[in-house]
N, C-alpha and C positions, 0 to 999 in steps of 0.2 A: 503492501499499501504505500510507506513511505516514498521507494523506488517511482513509484507511479504519477506521485505527486509531484517529487524533484523534474521529473521527465517534461509533464506537464508544466511548470514553472519556467525551466529553461527554455520549452517551445514559445512560451507567452512572452518570453522578455527578446528571442531570438525576432519572433512578429512584430513586436514593438521596434527593434533595430531596424529590420528591412523596409517599414513604413516612413522612416522618417526621410524625408527628401533628399539630402544629401545622398543618402545611400543608394537612395534609386536610381538618382542620376547617373550616379557610378556604373551602375551596371547597363542603364542606356546608351552611356557614351563607350563604354566598353565592349559594347556589340552584342551582349548575351542578353537580349531583354527574356527570351525564353527563360534561362535561368532564373532573372527575377521573378518571374511568374510562377514558376516550379516550387521554386524556394519557398514562397509566399503560402502557397496553394498549402504545402508539404507540412512547414511547422502550423499553421492555424489548425489544421486537422488532427495534428499531433496533439496541441494545445486543446482544443476541444471534447475530442473524445470522451477523455476520462470524464468530461464534468456531466454530458451530455449521459453520459451510462449510468452516471451517480441520478441525474434528472428523472430518468426513467423508470430507476428502481421507485425512486420515491412518488410517482404518480401511477405507478401500475402498470406499464407498458413494457412486460414481461411476455415473453412466449415461452410457454411450457410445453412440456412433452407430450406427444398423443401418436397414438398409431398414425399417424399418416404424416407424420415429423419423424426424422433421422438424428434430431440432438437428444442425449441423453440427460440434460440438465436443465433447469429455466434459466434462460438468458436475456438478459434486457434490450428492448428494440431501440429507435432511432436513433442508430449509428447514421442514418443517411442524415439526419439534419446536423452533425457535425461536417459532413460531406458537402454539404448544401454551401453551409457558410464560410469554408475552407473556400471553395470554387468562387463562393459571390466577391469575398475580400479580393482573393487575385486578382477576377477582372476588373471590380471597380479602380482598385489600387493601379493597374495597368491602363488603365482609361484614360485616367490623372496624368497619365508619363507626358514626356516635351516631345514635339514635334512626330507624334505617330498617325498611323492610318486609324478613323474611328472605329472602336471594338464595340462601341453599345451604340450601332446604328440600329434602325429601325427593325430590321429584321431579326439580330441579336435580343432586342428588347422584348419581340414578340418571343421568342424562346424562354428567355428568363421568366417571363408574365406566363406562358403557358406551365415552364418547369415549375414554378414557386405553386400553382394553382395543384398541380398533381401532389407535391410534395406537403401540401397542408392536408387535402384528403387522407393521403395517406399517413401522415401523422394521427388523426382522427382514427383511422383503419387499424393503426396499429394500440391506439389504446383503445377505443371500441369498434368492432366488427361494421366494415360499412359491404353494404349489397355488393356481387359483382357486376349488376345491370348499373347502376351509381357508380362505381368506380369506371366503367367503360363510356359512359353518358361523358363524365368529365375529362375523360381521356380524348375525345368526340371535340370537345369545346376547347381542350388545350391546342389540338392540331388545330380548329377553326381558328386559332388565334395567330398561330404561326402563319395560316394560308392568309389571313386578310394584313398582316403585315409585310406581305408581300413574296414571301417564299413558297415557294410551287413546284414540283416536278413538272419537268415540260418535256417528256417522252412522247407525247403526242403533238400534233400541228395545232397551231392554235386557229380556232374558231368554237362555232358553240360546242358543239358533240367533243371536240377534242378539250377543251377548257373544261369541259364535265368530267373528263374522263380522268384528265391530269389530277383537280381536285380530288376526285373517288381514289385515284393512286396515291397521291398525297397524305389521304387521312390512313388510307390501307397500309401504308411503309407507317406511317409513324405512330399509329396505333396498334400494328403487329409487333414491331422492334419493341416498343415498350412491355408489352405483355410478355413476349419472347424473354425479354431479359429477366423481367418478373420473375419468372419462371426459375432461372439459373441462381435465384435467391434461396438454396437450399442445403448448400452445405457450406462448410468453414470456407472463405476466403475466395469462392467460387466468382462471385458476380461481381466482387470490386477488383476482383484481379482481371477477370474478363474486361472492364470497363478501362483500367491501363492499358491492356493491350490494343484494344479497341481504337481509344483515345489517341494512343502512340501514333499509332500508323493513319489515323485522318489526320494528324498531325503532321506527319511527315510529307504526304499526298499534298494537303494544306501549301507548305514551304515550299515543297516542289514545285507549286502553281501559281506562286506568288500571290499566295492570300494569307500573310501574315495575321492580319488579324483574325481569322479562323484560326490558325497555328496556336494562336497564343490561348483560345478558348481552349482547344484541346487537351493543351499542356496544364492549364488551370484545374481540367478534370483528371490528368496524370496526377499530377501533386496531390490533390486531395486523395484520391483514390490510395498513395501510396502512403501518404500519413496516417490512412484508415486502418491500411490493412493490416499490420502488427495485430491488433487487437482483435481482427476478426479471422485471421488465419496463422495458427498455431500449431505448425505439423507433430508436435508432443503434448500438446493438449487441447484444451477447446476454445471456442471463441467464447470472447469476454463480452461482445455486445456484437449484435446482428444490424444490417442495414436497416432492414424493417421495410414494409411494403411504403414507406415514403422515400427512402432511400434509393430502393431500386427501380420504382416508377420514375423518377426525378432521373436518375441517372438514364435509364433506357430512353426514356423521352429526349433529353439534353443530346443524346448520340443520333440516335434518330434524327432528330433537328439538324445537328449539323451537316450531315449525308447529305439533308435536303438543300440546304441553306451554298453548300459547296461547289465549285465548277473543277470538275474530276481529270478532265482532259480537256485539249486544245482542238476544237474541229472534229471532234469523234464521238457521236455519241454513244456508240458502242461500247467504245473503252471507257467513258464518262461513267456508264450504267455499271458495267462491270466490277469497276473499281470498289464500291461501295458492297456489289455484292459479295465479291470475295472476302472484306473485310469483316462485314457482318455474319460471314459464310456459317458459322457455328450456332449460332442464335437462330436462323433460317433453316438451316437443317433442322434442327429440333422441332420448330415450330412444323414444319410442314410434316414431319415425321411421326410426332404425336398425334396431329391432327388428322391423318388418313389413318394411324393404325386404331384412334376409339373412334371414328366413323366405322370401319372397317368390320371391327371386332364388334359392333352394338351397344359401346360403353358408353357412349350420347347419341342421341336421336333428336335432340331439339337444341335451337341455339341458347334456350337458358337452360339446358344439360350441359352443353357444351362450357359454358362461362361458369357456371359453379363447379363442373367435375376438377376435383382434387384427388392425384393418383399420384404412385412412384415410378412413371413410367417415361420420365425424362432422360434425358441423355448421362446426365450424370448418374440415376440411378441406375441405367441399364448397364453402365460402364462399370458402376462399383460391384455388381453380381458378376460382371466378368473378371476383373482385378482383385478382387476381394478386399481393396483399402482405398478409403476416401483419400488420404493426401495422396496416392498415387493416379486417382481418377481426376482429380482438380489438375495435377501436372500435365497430365494426357490432354487435358481439353484446352488448357493452356498452349501445349505442342501444336495442337490442330490449329489453335485460332490463330498464334504466330506464323504457322505454314503457310495459311490461306492468306495472311495479313500482309507476308514477303511478296504472295504472287502479285496482291493489289498494286505494292509500292513500285515494281517494275515494270507495271503496266503505262508507267507516266510519258515514255515513247512509242509506246508498241504500235503496233498496226492491228487492225480490226480480226485479222486471221490469229496473230497473237492472242488476244482476248478472247477469242474462243477457244483455243488450246486453253488457257490457262483455267476458263470455266469447266472445260472437258476434265481437266485434270482436280480439280477441286471435286467435281462430281466421282471421279474416281476414288478419291479418297474418303468421301464420305457413304460408297456405296462399301467400301471396303470393311471400314468402320462397322456400319449395319450387319453385314455378315459376323464381325467378331460379338457384337452383340448378342444376335440371335444363335450364334454356336455357345456364348456362355449361358444365356437362358432355358436352352436344349442340355446343357452338362448335366 
């Protein structure tokens, strides 16, 4: 306990030091603005997480063991609140920088507004359960805020039907990724680790494509996730705090919106679409796999049943049955996500045929994983 308080105090002092204007200026003039954003979000997350954990226990936001959960002891929720504020402080500090592209433009304000809405509903869900349909409606409203702020996927050509389809596709992407990410918050370290990996690759491609403002936002997510991860992922112990619905929906929503907000290739729509598909590949694969399997096996027959269904049939559950270890399962999913993310990065100057081949490679990888999962299930 004393060690935790000492670490938190040191992190608070470090954050205060970093937020001093002369210190900020030194980072900017040295050309390492990304490092400044990373450090601020990291130390704020390290400082806030123990305080949020204590608050969660006080207000009863605690996740208790049950037959549909895999943790074995009661664990505080609301860890996502620490991640949110670490991210927010870093973004706001970076926005106050000198001679920089506008970070909080209308599109990013829309993302923050939608993400904050999901965070607040998630906090309520962590304290008192919110119906699945209500959460879905809130997610659609969040997506609508982002679209209203001017950020929209443009896969179909401009026109009445094209615009309607683009709006529908944008909502499906944001809501789908938000829920897919939320599903991965079921094993220690898995969700924050995936957030770090996905944000890292989004940031790399953003800097490659001359989108520094988007890159800094991604770096802020990386730092916040790194600061929170040691409290949530302890290979020789159990998590001391969970992200909770507040954190997982905020992270999934924000990551999905960054993909919508960015331009991932120059004059090549196929590459532009393929890049985020690869970076988010693990989430997409799990969502498609579980949806098809649940419908095929008759586990869900209506939209209401699908929204409310809770089962141990997600990728991390299936791999754990094969590997027999939660830690190895988490690292396996991390490696898969990194492999797909690397493919997304090398697409920067690729031809259309290269993008298609990398998509084929990703498909082969997930097919191999599916075969191994099924073999383990039947063993």
